[in-house]
C-alpha positions as CSV (number, residue, x, y, z in Angstrom):
1,M,0.1,-0.1,0.0
2,K,1.2,3.2,-1.0
3,I,0.8,5.5,1.8
4,A,-0.2,9.8,0.6
5,E,1.8,12.8,0.3
6,V,0.9,16.3,1.4
7,G,-1.0,17.8,-1.3
8,N,-2.1,14.3,-2.9
9,L,-6.0,14.2,-3.2
10,I,-7.4,10.9,-1.7
11,E,-10.8,9.1,-1.5
12,F,-12.4,7.5,1.3
13,K,-15.7,6.7,2.7
14,N,-18.1,6.5,-0.1
15,G,-16.6,9.0,-2.5
16,L,-15.6,11.7,0.0
17,Q,-12.7,13.5,-1.5
18,G,-10.2,15.7,0.1
19,I,-6.7,17.3,-0.3
20,V,-4.0,15.5,2.1
21,E,-2.5,18.4,4.6
22,K,-0.5,16.4,7.0
23,V,0.8,12.7,7.3
24,N,1.1,11.1,10.9
25,E,2.7,7.4,11.2
26,N,-0.6,5.9,10.7
27,S,-3.1,8.2,9.3
28,V,-3.7,11.7,7.4
29,I,-5.1,14.7,7.7
30,V,-7.8,15.8,4.8
31,D,-9.0,19.0,3.9
32,L,-12.5,18.3,2.5
33,T,-13.3,21.6,1.3
34,Y,-11.7,20.5,-2.0
35,M,-15.3,18.6,-2.9
36,T,-17.8,21.2,-4.7
37,N,-20.8,19.9,-2.4
38,Y,-18.6,20.1,1.0
39,R,-20.9,22.7,2.3
40,D,-24.2,20.8,1.4
41,L,-22.7,18.0,3.3
42,D,-22.6,19.6,6.6
43,L,-19.2,18.0,7.3
44,E,-16.1,19.3,9.3
45,Q,-13.5,21.3,7.3
46,R,-10.7,18.4,8.0
47,T,-10.5,15.0,9.0
48,V,-8.5,12.2,10.0
49,V,-8.0,9.1,7.7
50,N,-6.4,5.9,8.3
51,H,-4.0,4.7,5.5
52,K,-5.7,1.6,5.4
53,N,-8.8,3.4,4.3
54,Y,-8.5,5.3,1.1
55,T,-7.0,5.7,-2.4
56,I,-4.7,8.0,-4.0
57,I,-6.6,9.7,-6.7
58,N,-4.0,12.1,-8.0
59,P,-0.4,12.5,-6.6
60,A,1.1,15.8,-5.7
61,M,2.4,18.0,-8.6
């Protein structure tokens, strides 16, 4: 399993997407404001996702 890096776009939990802001030992902190429907979903701005629970959609440039 490849671990995400800061700036990667990841997908997790039934299609939610976000940009990785920080990489921890077992998880990443993700900014969810990337999604166009972020406000409609009534989510917090950031969340923590375990490395086992996401896929990398777009690597950081």
